[in-house]
N, C-alpha and C positions, 0 to 999 in steps of 0.2 A: 530443519524446516526449509523447504524449497521455496525460495522467493519466486522462481519461475512458475511453479504450480499455483502459488497465490496470485501472481500477476495474471495468469491465464484465466482463473476463475473470476477475479474481480473485473478484469477487462471485458468479460462477457456480459457484465451487467449493463443494462441500457443507459443508466445514468452516467456511466464512466466514459470519458473521451480518451484518457491516457492514465496509466497507472504505473507506479514503481513501488516495489516493496524493498525496504532497506532495514538493516538491523540497528537497533538502539541499544547501547550498553545497559545491562541490567545487573543489579548487585547479586541477585539470587541465581539467575540462569545464564549469566555472562552476556547474552544478547537475546533480544525479543524483536519480533517483526513489527514494523510500522508501515501502514499503507498510505502512500501519498498519491492523491488523485487530482486530476483536472476533470471537472464535471462537464457533461454535455450541456449545451446552452439551455438554460431554464430548468435544469435538473437539480435535485438535492439528494443528499445521502448522508446518513448519520452512522456512527459506530455501531449502535445496537442493531440497525437494519443490516449492515454489512456482516456483522458476526452471525446473525440469525441465518442469513442466506448461506454463508460459508459453512455453517455447522451441519448442513445437509450433506456435505462432501468431505469434511475434514473433522478430525478430533479437536476437542476444545483447546488443547495445549498448542495447536498449530495456528490458531486464529490470531490475527493482529491485535496487539494491545492498544493501538491508537490509530485513528484516521485523521490525516491532515489533508485539507482541501486547499490546494494552492497550485500555482503554475509550476510545472516541472521544467527545470533548466535543461537545455540541450547543449551538447558539445558542438564544436565547429563542423563536425560531420553529420550532425542531426540526430545523434543517439542521445538517450537520456543520460544526464550527468549524475550518476548515483553518488559519486564522491562528493559533489557539491551538496546533494540532498542530505547525505549522512552528516556533513559538517553543519548544515543548517538546523538539523533536528537534534543534534547531540546535546 
């Protein structure tokens, strides 16, 4: 599952200001995608809506298992800190 493809599709949604897709350990599949988003001001987004929109472009098995709305940590150079996110959601 391409986290970059998921980030591109989710990032194009008007509710989303910033998105990172990270893997969460899964006992059956080893890893499953989790979408972490910062929402645009005044916006809301739930997992069902996210999965419904993504299902127009992706097969069901590639859809994120979870949606976490929170601030996305950045590194000192301003890039998303996916390592910190993985640790936070593990």
